[in-house]
N, C-alpha and C positions, 0 to 999 in steps of 0.2 A: 639578435636576441630580444624577446618580448620584454617591454618595460614592466617593472613591478608596480602594482596598483598602490596608490598612496594609502597609508594606514588609516588616516582620518576618513577617507572616502569609503573604505571597507566598513568602518564603524557606522558611517552614515547610512550605508546600504542595509546593514543589520537592523538599525533602528527604524528605518523607513518602511520596511516591508513586514507586516505582521505575519508571524509564522503560521497562525491558524488559517489565514487567507491563502497562503501558498499550499499548505498541506491539503486544504479543502478542495483544491483543484484536482486532487488525485484520489481522495477517498472521503467517505462520509464520516463526519465527526459528531459525537454526541456528548452531552454533559457528563463529566466524570466526578463532579463534586470538587470543592475546594478551588474553584476557578479553572480547573483543568478540563481537557476534552479527551475523548478516547475514540478509537476506531480500530478496524482490522489492519494489521501491519502490512504495508506494501512490499516489505523486504523478505517475508517468509510466509508460508501457509499456516493459517491458524483458524480455529473455529470460533473462538471467543476473543473479543478485543483486548489485547494487552499493550497496544500502542497508545501512548499518552502524549498530549501536547499541552505545554504550559504557556499560554499567550503572554502572561505577565512577565515571564522570564525569557521568552523567545527561544525555548528549548523543546525538543521532543526526545522521547525515550521509549524503546520497546522492551517490555519485561520478558518477552519470549526469546528474541534473538540478540538482545543487548545492543542493537543499533541505537545511536543517539547523537545529539549535537544541536547546533543552532540552525537557522534558516538556510544558511549557505551550505552546511553539511547535508541537509535534507535534499536540496536541489542537486548537489554533487552526486549523491548516492542514487537518487531516483532516476536521473537522466544521464548518469555516467559522464559527468563533466569534470574538468579540472577545476581547481580553486578559482582561477582567473575567469574561466568560462561561466561558472556559477555566479560570481560577483557581477560580471558583465550583464548576464541575463536579468538578474534582480535589479540592477541599476537601470536597465532599460524600462523595466516595469514601473519603477519609482520615478523615472524622469531625472535621474541623477547623472551628471556628466562626470566621468571618472578622470582623474589625473594619473599619469604614469611617470614613474621615475626611471632612471638609468637610460636616458636617451629619448625621452618623450614618447608621444603616442602616434602610432601610424595605424589607422583603422584597418587598412587592407592587409596588413601583415601581422598585427599583434592580437587579433581576436582568435579565439580557439576554433578548432576545426568544427565542432558541432554548431557553434554560434554562426559561423560562416555558412554552413550548409543550410541551416534553418532560415537564415536571412535570404539566401538564394531562392529557396522555395517560396518565401513570402513575396518576394519581388516577382517570381514567375507566376504565382497565383494571380496577382494583380494584373500582370501582362495578359494572361489568358482571359480574365474578366473583361478587360478593355477590348480585346479582339472580338469576343462574343457580342459585346454591346455595339461596337462601331464598325467592324469590318464587313464589307459587302460579301466577302468570301464566306463569312460565318453564317450566312442566311440558312444554309443547310442545317446548321446546329440549332438555330432558333426555331426552325420548322420542326425539327425532331422533338424539341421540348414541348412546343405548342400541341403537337399531335398527341402527346401523352398528358396533356392537361396542365402543363407548367408554364406560367406566364413569366414576364420579365422580373417581377417582384420575387417570385419563387426562386428563379435562377440566382438572383442577387443574394437572397437569404442563405442559400447553400454554397455560394461562391462559385457556381458553375461557370466555366469559361470555354474558350476554343483555342486550339493550337493551330497556327497557320500551316498550310500544306507545303510550304517551301522547306528547303533543307536545313537552314540554320538561322531562322528568324529569332528565336529565343536565345540561341547561343551568342549571336552578335549583340543582342540587347544586353545580356548579362555581362559580356566582356566590357561593354561600355559603362557598366556599373562597377567595374573594378575586379570582377571575378576572373580567376585564371582558368585555363583549360583543364588543369588538374582538378580544380574544385568542381567544375561542371561535370566532369566524368565521374568523380567520386560521389557526387550528389545523385547521379542517375538521371539528371535532366538532359544530359547529352551522352552520345555514344561515339565510339571510335569509327573513323572512316579511313579511306586510303590516304587522304591528305590531312584534313583537320577534323576536329569533332563536329558532329551534326546533331540536330535536335532528335531526341528519342521519340517524342510525340509529334506527329505531323498530320494535320487535317482531321483532328478528332475532337469530340466533345470531352471536356476535362472536368473531373470532380476532385477538388482538393481533399486529401486525407489528413486529418488533424489528430494529434495525440490528445490524451485526456486533459492536458494543459492548454489546448487550443492552438498549438503551433502546427503549421503545415509541415508535414514530414514526407509526403509523397503525393502521387496522383493516380487516379483511375481514369483511363482514356477509352472512350467508346467509338468504335468504327462507324463511319457515316457514309462512306462511298464504296461502291461495288469494286472499284479498281484498287482498293486497299487490300493487299494480300495478307495482312496481319490478322491476328486473332480478333474476335469480336470485342473483347475487353483486354486491354494491355495495362498492366500496373507497373509502378516503379519497381525496379529490382531491389534486392536486399542491399542496403547501404548502412553506413555507420548510424544513421538516424531513423531508418525505416526497416522494421522487421514485421512482415505481414502477419505473423502469428501473434503479434503483440499489439496490434492496432485494431480498432473497431470504427468503422465509418459512422459518423454522426454522434460519437460519444461526447464530443465537446458541447453539442447542442442538447443532448439528452440527459447528461449526468445529473443535473439538479433535479429534474423530474423523476428520474429513476430512484434517486435517494429519497425524495419526498413521498413518492407513491409506493415505494418498495416493490416496484414492478419493472421488468425489462422485456421488450419485445424484440426478438431476433429475427430479422428478415434476410433475404438472399442477395439483394442488389441495391445499388445507389438510388435508382428511381423508386424502389419500394420504400426506402427510408424517407424519401421526399414525400411520397404519397401518404404515408402514415402520419408524418408530422403535419402536413397540410390538412389532414382529416381529423386532427386533434389527438392523435396517438403520438405524443411527443417523447415517449420513452423508447422509440424504435432505433435500432442500430443494426449494422451488418458487418460481416467479415469482408476482407478485401482479397478476393481471389484465392481463398484457402478455406478448409473446413473449420468449423467452430471447435476449438480445442482448449486445452488446459490453461494456456496463458490468457485466453479470452475470459475464461471463468474467473481467474484471479482478479481481472479488472472489474468485472461485475460484482464479485463478492465484496470487494472493498466499498462499493457504492451501496449495495443492498444491506450491508452489515449482517448478513446471514441470519436475520431474525425469522422467527417461525412463520410470519405472515407474508414473507416475500415470495414473489412469483416470477418465473421466467417462462415466457411463451414463445415457442418457436413456430414460425410460419414457413412452410416449405411447399413447393409446387407438388401437385398431386401425382406427378409422373414418377417413374421408377427412380430417376436421379434424386428427386425430392425425398422419396421414402428412404433411399440410401443415406442421404444427408441426415435425416431424422434419426436413423439408427446409429450413426456416428455420434450424434449429439447425446444420445442415450448412454453411450459407453462411458461418458464423463459425468453422467447425471449425479452420481453419489458424491461428487466433489462439491455440489451445492448443498447448503442447508435449506435453500429455497425450494418450494414446490415447482415442478417443471411440467409444462403442458405443451401440446402441439395443436396448432390450428391450421386446417386445410380447407379452403373454400370448396363448397360442394361441386362446383364445375372445374376445380383445379386451377383457377386463375390466381395470379400473384396479386399483391396489394395494389400495384400500379394499374394493372388491367381491371381489377375489381372497382377501383375508384372511377375509372373512365366509364365502365359499363353501368355501375349502380350507385355511384356517388359516395360521398364521405361517410355517410351513416353505415354503409355496408362494410367499409374498412374498419370502422370503430367496432362494429358488431363481430367481425371476424376474429379479432384478437381477444375477445372475452374468453377466459379459460374454458375449454371444451373437453378435450381428452387428455388425461394424465399421460405423460410421456412413457411411463412404465406400461400402461395399458396398451398404448399404440405399439410399442416394441414387442410386447407379448403377442398381440394379434398378428403382427407381421411375421413372427416366427411360426405361430400355430397354423396359419393359413397355408403353409407349405405341406401340411400333412393331411392325410385322409382320416378325418375324425369319425368316419362311419365304421372304422375297424378298430378292434382292440389294440392291434399292433401300432396303428397310426396314432391313437391316443397316447399309448405308452411312449412312443418315440417323441411326440410333441412335449409330453411332460418332462422327459429326460433333458430336452434342450431348454425348455422355458423355466423349469424349477430353479436351476442355478442363478438365473437372472433375478427371480423374485427373492432368492436368498441373499442377494447383495443389498437389499433394502436395509438400512441400518436401524430405522425406527421399528421396534418389535411390533407395535400395534399396527402400523401400516403394512408391515410384512405379512402379518396374519390376515389382514383384510384383503390384500392383493392375492394371497394364496387361495382364499375362498373364491375370489373372482376368477382365478385361473381354473379352478375346478369346474366352475360354471361354463367358462369358455370351452373347455375340453369336453364337457358333457359327462364328467365323472361324478356319479351320484355320491360316492363316499368322500365327502368333503374333507373329513378328518385325515384320510389317507394322504391327500395332497398337502394339507397343512403340516402334518408330521414330516413328510418328505422334505418340504422346504426348510423346516426348522432343523432337521438333521443336517442338511447341506450347509446351513448357516453356522451350525455348531462346529462342523468339520473345518469350515473356512477360518473360524476364530481360533481353533486349536492349532491349525497350521501356521497362523500368523502370530500366535501367542507365545513366542519364545522369549519375550522380554517386554518391558514397559515401552510405551509409545515414546518416540523421540523427544517430544515436549516434556514428558515426565522425567526422562533421563537428564534433561538439561536443567530443570528447575524444580524448586520446592515451593509450595504455596503457603502463604500466610495472609489470611483475610482475602482482600481483593487484589493483593499484590503478589506477583510472581517474582521471587527473589532469585538472582543468579547464584550458582555455586561459585565459590571463589576459584580464581584461576590457579592460585597456589596457596600453600599454607592450609591451616584447618578450614574446612568448609564452613560457610556461614550457616548458622543454625537458628532460624527465627522462632523455633520453639523455646530457645533459651531466653529467659527474661533479660539477661545481661545484653545479649546481642540485639534484642528488640529495642531496648532503651538506648543503646549506643547509636543504633540506626536512626531512631527518632531525634536524638540530640543533633546528629550531623545534618539531618534534614532541616531542622530549625536553624542551625548555624548557616546553612546555605540559602535558605528561603527567607528567613526572618532574623538576620544577624543582630538587629537592634534588640530583639527580645532576650538574647542569651549573652550579650556583651555587657560589661567587660569580663564577666566571670569566666566565660568560655575560653578566652585567650590565655587564662592561667592553667588550663588543663593540659597535662602532659600527654604525649603520644602514647605512653605506656598505660594510660587510663582506659584505652580502647583495646579490648581483649582480642577482637577479631582482626587479623593482619590487614585485610582490605580496608577496614574502618580506620585502623591506625595510619594507613597510607593516606587516606583522605584527610585525616586530622593534620598530617604533616603538610599536605598541599595548602590547607587553609593557613597554616602557620607561615609557610614560605611566601604566600600571597599577601602577607601583611596582617593577617588576623581579621576577626569579625568586627572589632570595634571601629566605628566610624567608616563602615564599608562604603567605598566609592561606587559610582555607577558602573564601572567596569570590574566590579568585585568578582562575579562569577567567571567571566573570561580569564581573569587573572588566576583564579583557583585552577581552572582547567589547564591553563598554560603551565602551571607549576607541577602538573601530573608527570611522573617519570615515564609513563608508557600509556598505550591506548587502553589497557585494561582498567587502570586507575581512572583515566579520563572518562571512560564510559560509566564507571560507578559514580563519579562526581555528577555527571549529567543525569543519571538515574535518580540519585538522591535529591537533586535540584527540582525534579519534576514530580516525584512521587507524592501522593497526598499525605498530609499530616493526619494521624489517627486521633483526631479530637474534633468535637463539634465546634468548640471555641478555641482558637489559637491565640493565647494571650500570655502575659508575663507569668501568670500563675502556673499555666501548663508548662511553659518553658522552664520555670523554676523547679517543677517536679522532676523533669528529665535531668536537669543539671544535678540535682540532689541525688537521684538514684545512681547516676554514673559515678559520682564522687563517693557515695556511701559504699558502693561495691569495691571501688579502688581502695578505700580505707580498710574495708574488711579483708581484702586480699593481703594488704600490707600487715595487718594485725596478725594474720596467720603466719606470714613469713617471720615476723619478729618473735612470735611465740615459739616457732621452730628453732630460731637462733638461741633463745633462752634455754630451751631444752638441751641443745647441743653444748652450750657453755657449762651448764650445771652449776653446782655450788662452788666448784673449785676453779672456776674460770678467772680470767684477769679481772680484778675488782673494777678498774676504770672502765673496761669494755662492758662489763656486766651492768654497771651503773648507767652508762650511756644508753644501752639497749632498753633497760627498764624505764628510763626517762622518756625515751621515744614511745614506748608502749603506752605510758600514762598519757602523754600528749595526744596520741592518736585515739585513745579510748575517750578522752574528753571531747575531742573534735567530733568523733562519731556520735556521741551522745547529743552534742549541740545540733548536728545535722538532723537527728531524729526528732529533737524537740522544737527546733526553730526553723527547720527547712532551709530555703534559699537565703534567709537572712544570715545564716552562719557561713556562707561561702565567702 
């Protein structure tokens, strides 16, 4: 049984690795005000950023899908790790040596599956690099790279290596590093044979495929010899850490420049990525043996932040296969908020060949936006018809108009419809425009049976998307009472020194929304806001009775305070408003009791109720006159 990681070491890992540094490995973050950062959520599709990170508190929360937690929770969720695996990964980043309880620490048996597989790939990548650099057998690989304009420095920059032609060179090497045959087979680095596992990649040039966090999760292997009967390119099979539809080659090198320039260049192969980067196009990435699809779009959208100036440029070969790939990319075009373009060299060369033939400048010029992807797709459709005849023009319009109708931006849709009329040679431009508009309206009507999923899940208040309560009355942020209660709880979690000790005297029943009452109870169970220790927030989350309440605690701990200046005066206002409303509610209850007792009620009971009414009335007046001083 794996040893339990020492609690002090877990806390050290949480404190040592800044959450914004970790999250920034996966998506672009921008200033959200109040010391917080925001970006597009990596856990669900969204058009505008509702994912917030609080570096000062080490927490994240998405106001769209309600995912939230600390650095460890983020790594667990994003990379599908167990708690121990996530801690081990972050500890390795921070250089922290972990201590294990319940029997000590055995690295070869106590690390999680994903950690082991990633480590095997890391060691394999270094093994392949050393083979390419030093092995006489690898001369064929070095010559292949040189013929394509890549020197030793270029190979080292991209981590290119060579797999020996023997049956089990890597397998034996990894066994010597403590990896089991089961792990080697599961990783995809080895494959079954009649006796023992053998190397999957043999006698090939090797490109390491890294995830967005920079870890090697697979390889792309290029055939070098005529007697190799395998495919030209052989990729790692699907494994627990490698899903070809969810990785982009070069993303680890390109992600910062993609975010900075709001531009991504999608090419077709490993050498094309290398050629682009060496030519100064450092935003180039490629798919790994599969078509560009929805999961790839999700990766890019998080980096591009879907702002209106973002651009995605596809470069495809000019042959039929390249045109087909472009049309497949176009099918997912509307999943981008970015503008999409296609770039094809006049002579049909790919970026690698173009760099060899015409130099770096030609590659840089190629990826300057040329033809919008919509226009390219429409022309590919239209050219199949005889536009010299009325029937041909009508048939082309019937196929192309629904594509134009898919454009979500109405102004762009109108403009492309006018272009379509020109391409088809239809003089009555308005006829085409109306036809496209009609198809767009029909599409909206068919899909308009209810609100969009995001609107069903959330209600909006300012810049904050507030979750509906999982149970009890739904939170209503149009209600002044709920807004103030929410603000006070945010202050209690984020700035406990501003609301204590008064806050700790507030009862759970002073919070009218059941979810807020539950959070108040958590703070009480964690020891209160007065003299909050360094582990105050974790203690509050630990006190949560379930994941729903825990998520709301995280959300409130991250959400921005609705004040330009967060100080004692503002905190005092929220304390007073919550207490005044609680007093007003109690006054109504007492007045109802008096009405029910009437003049003939028990004198002692009547006197007690009247006395309570007088005391509360005086207290309410003091709150109105003196504010927080009356608390």
